[in-house]
N, C-alpha and C positions, 0 to 999 in steps of 0.2 A: 504494500500500500504506500505509494509515493506521498511524501509530505513536503509541501512547499511553504516556506515562511518568507514573507517579503516585508521589508521595513521601508517606509517612505519618510524621510526626514525633511523638516521644513525649517528654513531660516526664520529668524525673528521678523524680517521684512515680509516674507511670504505669509507668515501667521497673521501679522497685522493687516495685510492686504485682504486676506480671506475673511477676517473678522469685520473689517470695514464694509466689505461687500455684503456680508451677512446682515449687518446692521440695517441696511435698507429695508429688509423684510420686517424689522422691528420698528420701522419708521423713525430710525435714528440716523441722521445724516452727519457723518464724520469724515473729515479729510485726513490723510496721512500726516499732514503737517500739524494737526491738532493733537496728536499723540505725543506726550512727553516721556512716557515710561510704559513698559510692558512688564506686568507682574504675573508670573506663572506659579500657580499653586500646584505643586507636584504630589499632592496626596493621591489616594486611590482614585477619587473622582476629580480629575484634573479640571481646573477652571483657570480662566485668564482674565485679568483686569487690565484695562487700558486707562492710564491716568491722562486726563484731557486738559486742554486749555480752559481756564476758569471762565472765560467769556462765553463758553458754550452753554453754561448754566445746567450742567448735569449734576445730579445729586452727589455731593462730596467730590465733584470734579473728576468722576471716574465712571466707567461702565464695566460691569462684570459679566462674563459669558460662562454659562454652565458647561459641564462636561459634554452634554448632548449638543449644545450650540457650537462648541469648538469642533467637535467631530463633524457635524453637519457642514460647517463652513469649510473645513479642510477637504471633505469629500467633494464639495462643489468646486473648490479650487482645483482638485485633481481632474475633475471632468472637464472644466474649462481649459486646463493646461494639457489635456489629452494624455494624462497619466493613467494607464489602464488599471481599473479596479474590477476584479472578478465579482460577478453577482453572488456566486457561492463563496463560502469561506467565512471565517470568523474575523471580524474587524475590531481592533482594539486601539484605543488612544493611550499613548504613554508619553512621558517626559523624563529626560535625564538631566544632568547638570548643564547640558549645552543646548539641547533642542527638544522640540515637541515632535513626536513621530507617530505614525499609524503602523500597526503590525497587522498583516493579513495572513492568516493560517488557512491553508487549503489542503485537505486530505482527500486524495482521489482513490476511488475503488478501481482496481484493475482486474480484468478477467484474464488470468494467466493461461487458461485453456485456449484462448484465441491468439495468444502472443506467439508469433512465429518469426524466426529470422530466415529470410530467403537466402539462397546460395547466389551471391553476387559474383562469384568467380566465373560463372558461365558468361556473364555479360562482359567481363573485363577482357576475355580472350578475343572477342570480336574487335575491340579497339586496337589491340596489339598487332593484329593482322598477320 
């Protein structure tokens, strides 16, 4: 049973861009220049807080995105960037000391009874003439 594990790492700039684009759905219009700091809560349920310019009049001059919102924004970022995401597989959001990343685990069932290696040597002799 082959197991594929894929990690997609995002720079802070990519993370901020994804969250700003996601904010439009929440009717919050933020520009990248409005963000003064990115705070990543690396607990089990990762959340991200963007500290904003005080002239925007957000509560406490910040906006916080839940685990689900961060994941949704990064999946949308991948789709727009044409980064392939399999439909099947377990998708998890993680963060280490350096970056936020998505892990995709895909375990495939293989029918070994149908797995056959053909004899390619017959074809090679035709080319050697």
